[in-house]
C-alpha positions as CSV (number, residue, x, y, z in Angstrom):
1,X,6.8,-0.7,-46.1
2,X,5.3,-0.3,-42.7
3,X,4.5,-3.3,-40.6
4,X,1.7,-3.1,-38.1
5,X,1.7,-5.4,-35.1
6,X,-1.6,-6.4,-33.5
7,X,-0.6,-6.4,-29.8
8,X,-3.9,-8.1,-28.8
9,X,-3.0,-11.2,-30.9
10,X,0.8,-11.3,-30.2
11,X,1.9,-13.9,-27.8
12,X,3.7,-11.7,-25.4
13,X,4.7,-12.8,-21.9
14,X,4.5,-10.5,-18.9
15,X,6.3,-12.3,-16.0
16,X,5.0,-11.9,-12.5
17,X,8.4,-12.4,-10.9
18,X,12.0,-11.7,-11.6
19,X,13.5,-13.9,-8.8
20,X,14.7,-10.9,-6.8
21,X,14.1,-10.7,-3.0
22,X,10.9,-8.9,-2.0
23,X,12.8,-6.4,0.2
24,X,16.4,-5.5,1.2
25,X,16.1,-6.4,4.9
26,X,13.5,-7.9,7.3
27,X,12.9,-4.3,8.5
28,X,11.9,-3.2,5.0
29,X,9.8,-6.3,4.4
30,X,7.9,-5.8,7.7
31,X,7.2,-2.2,6.8
32,X,5.9,-3.3,3.4
33,X,3.6,-6.1,4.8
34,X,2.1,-3.9,7.5
35,X,1.4,-1.1,5.1
36,X,-0.2,-3.6,2.7
37,X,-2.4,-5.1,5.4
38,X,-3.5,-1.8,7.0
39,X,-4.5,-0.3,3.7
40,X,-6.3,-3.5,2.6
41,X,-8.4,-3.4,5.7
42,X,-9.0,0.3,5.4
43,X,-10.3,-0.1,1.8
44,X,-12.2,-3.3,2.3
45,X,-15.6,-3.2,0.6
46,X,-14.6,-0.4,-1.8
47,X,-13.9,-0.7,-5.5
48,X,-10.1,-0.6,-5.0
49,X,-7.1,-2.9,-4.6
50,X,-3.8,-2.7,-2.7
51,X,-0.8,-4.6,-4.2
52,X,2.7,-5.1,-2.8
53,X,5.8,-5.8,-4.9
54,X,3.8,-6.7,-8.0
55,X,4.9,-5.8,-11.4
56,X,3.2,-2.7,-12.8
57,X,3.2,-2.9,-16.6
58,X,2.5,0.4,-18.2
59,X,3.1,-0.1,-21.9
60,X,1.3,-2.8,-23.8
61,X,3.6,-4.9,-25.9
62,X,6.7,-4.0,-24.0
63,X,7.1,-6.4,-21.1
64,X,10.5,-4.8,-20.1
65,X,8.7,-1.5,-19.4
66,X,7.7,-2.3,-15.8
67,X,8.2,-1.3,-12.2
68,X,7.4,-3.0,-9.0
69,X,6.2,-0.5,-6.4
70,X,6.6,-1.7,-2.8
71,X,2.9,-0.8,-2.2
72,X,0.4,0.7,-4.6
73,X,-3.2,1.6,-4.3
74,X,-5.6,1.7,-7.2
75,X,-9.1,2.9,-7.2
76,X,-12.0,2.1,-9.5
77,X,-10.8,-1.4,-10.2
78,X,-12.2,-4.8,-8.8
79,X,-10.7,-5.6,-5.4
80,X,-8.4,-8.6,-4.9
81,X,-4.9,-9.6,-5.7
82,X,-3.2,-9.9,-9.0
83,X,0.0,-11.7,-10.2
84,X,0.8,-8.5,-12.0
85,X,-1.0,-5.2,-12.9
86,X,-1.4,-4.2,-16.5
87,X,-2.6,-0.6,-16.9
88,X,-4.2,-1.1,-20.4
89,X,-6.3,-4.0,-19.0
90,X,-7.4,-2.3,-15.8
91,X,-7.9,1.1,-17.2
92,X,-6.4,2.9,-14.2
93,X,-2.9,3.8,-13.0
94,X,-2.3,3.7,-9.2
95,X,-3.4,6.7,-7.3
96,X,-0.8,6.3,-4.5
97,X,2.6,4.5,-4.3
98,X,4.7,3.9,-1.2
99,X,8.4,2.9,-1.6
100,X,10.2,1.6,1.4
101,X,13.5,3.1,0.6
102,X,17.2,2.8,1.7
103,X,20.6,4.2,1.0
104,X,21.0,1.5,-1.6
105,X,17.8,2.3,-3.5
106,X,18.0,6.1,-3.0
107,X,19.0,7.0,-6.6
108,X,16.4,4.8,-8.2
109,X,13.6,5.9,-5.8
110,X,14.4,9.6,-5.9
111,X,15.2,9.8,-9.6
112,X,14.0,7.1,-12.0
113,X,10.9,6.0,-10.1
114,X,9.9,9.5,-9.1
115,X,10.1,10.6,-12.8
116,X,8.2,7.6,-14.0
117,X,5.4,7.9,-11.5
118,X,5.2,11.6,-12.3
119,X,4.9,10.8,-16.0
120,X,2.3,8.1,-15.4
121,X,0.1,10.6,-13.5
122,X,0.3,8.8,-10.1
123,X,-1.3,11.4,-7.7
124,X,1.0,10.8,-4.7
125,X,4.4,9.2,-4.2
126,X,5.6,8.5,-0.7
127,X,9.2,7.5,0.4
128,X,9.6,5.8,3.8
129,X,13.1,5.2,5.0
130,X,12.7,3.0,8.1
131,X,16.4,3.1,9.0
132,X,16.6,6.8,8.5
133,X,19.6,6.4,6.1
134,X,18.8,9.3,3.8
135,X,15.3,10.7,4.2
136,X,15.0,13.5,6.7
137,X,12.5,12.4,9.3
138,X,12.3,9.1,7.5
139,X,9.3,10.2,5.4
140,X,8.8,12.3,2.4
141,X,5.7,12.5,0.2
142,X,5.1,14.1,-3.2
143,X,1.8,15.3,-4.6
144,X,1.1,15.8,-8.3
145,X,0.4,19.5,-9.0
146,X,0.2,20.7,-12.6
147,X,1.8,17.4,-13.7
148,X,4.8,18.0,-11.5
149,X,5.6,16.4,-8.1
150,X,5.7,18.9,-5.2
151,X,6.8,18.0,-1.7
152,X,3.9,17.2,0.7
153,X,4.3,19.4,3.8
154,X,1.0,18.7,5.6
155,X,1.5,14.9,6.1
156,X,-1.8,14.2,4.4
157,X,-2.4,11.6,1.8
158,X,-5.4,13.3,0.2
159,X,-6.1,10.4,-2.2
160,X,-6.7,8.1,0.8
161,X,-8.1,10.5,3.3
162,X,-5.4,9.6,5.7
163,X,-2.7,11.3,7.7
164,X,0.7,9.5,7.3
165,X,3.1,9.4,10.2
166,X,6.3,7.6,11.3
167,X,6.2,5.6,14.5
168,X,9.5,3.8,15.1
169,X,10.2,1.7,12.1
170,X,6.7,1.6,10.7
171,X,4.4,3.8,8.7
172,X,1.2,4.6,10.6
173,X,-2.1,6.0,9.3
174,X,-4.8,8.1,10.9
175,X,-8.2,8.8,9.4
176,X,-8.7,12.4,8.5
177,X,-12.5,12.3,9.1
178,X,-12.4,10.7,12.6
179,X,-8.8,10.9,13.7
180,X,-8.8,7.2,14.4
181,X,-5.6,5.3,14.1
182,X,-5.5,2.3,11.7
183,X,-4.3,-0.7,13.6
184,X,-1.7,-3.1,12.4
185,X,-2.4,-6.9,12.5
186,X,-0.7,-7.4,15.9
187,X,-2.7,-4.6,17.4
188,X,-5.9,-6.0,16.0
189,X,-5.1,-9.4,17.5
190,X,-4.4,-7.8,20.9
191,X,-7.7,-5.9,20.7
192,X,-9.6,-9.1,19.8
193,X,-8.0,-10.8,22.8
194,X,-9.0,-8.0,25.1
195,X,-12.6,-8.2,23.8
196,X,-12.7,-12.0,24.5
197,X,-11.4,-11.5,28.0
198,X,-14.0,-8.8,28.7
199,X,-16.7,-11.1,27.4
200,X,-15.5,-14.0,29.6
201,X,-15.5,-11.8,32.7
202,X,-19.0,-10.6,31.9
203,X,-20.2,-14.1,31.4
204,X,-18.6,-15.2,34.7
205,X,-20.3,-12.3,36.5
206,X,-23.7,-13.1,35.1
207,X,-23.4,-16.8,36.1
208,X,-22.5,-15.6,39.7
209,X,-25.9,-13.9,39.7
210,X,-27.6,-17.0,38.4
211,X,-28.1,-15.7,34.9
212,X,-27.2,-18.0,32.0
213,X,-25.4,-15.7,29.5
214,X,-26.3,-18.0,26.6
215,X,-30.0,-17.3,27.3
216,X,-29.4,-13.6,26.5
217,X,-28.2,-14.3,22.9
């Protein structure tokens, strides 16, 4: 006798946390957070989401079949955060995954996760080693070709339209179409401060000429 389980009606819990630390060190955490924020800003207004350290559940009915990519980008889904990401509900697997790797996670990142992401059909998988413990040049990407990951040698994340580079202990991104560098939050804050200072100087100059800058608005 064969028993059929209706997964839709089964009360299965999919936890959003396992109580483990988000990252191995502050250095790894900062790299995760800056990558998350830069890509979120880059994709703002598009039908896409960027998630960091959220569980990715890929088999309905099997809550233990999960992985928590450090940063993942998914297109053709509503923007915004999730407590966890269930492939069967969203209808899309991530297109790009970034793992902030270390000597301690090398085997898992290079073997188990790489094989899983390959089998799930994730287009690009990037390993960033901020301490330079085992990845040559701190960065190695893989692109899916004929269902097999091949090393990325051109530094391009085709799925995102970005060139990926290492600067110090951070991942940095440059738009392929314009060459513009995507700024991290501290750089955006500095730029905003500079703009305020320029505006204040201009207002002061106009007042010295007897012009009320508020009247020009």
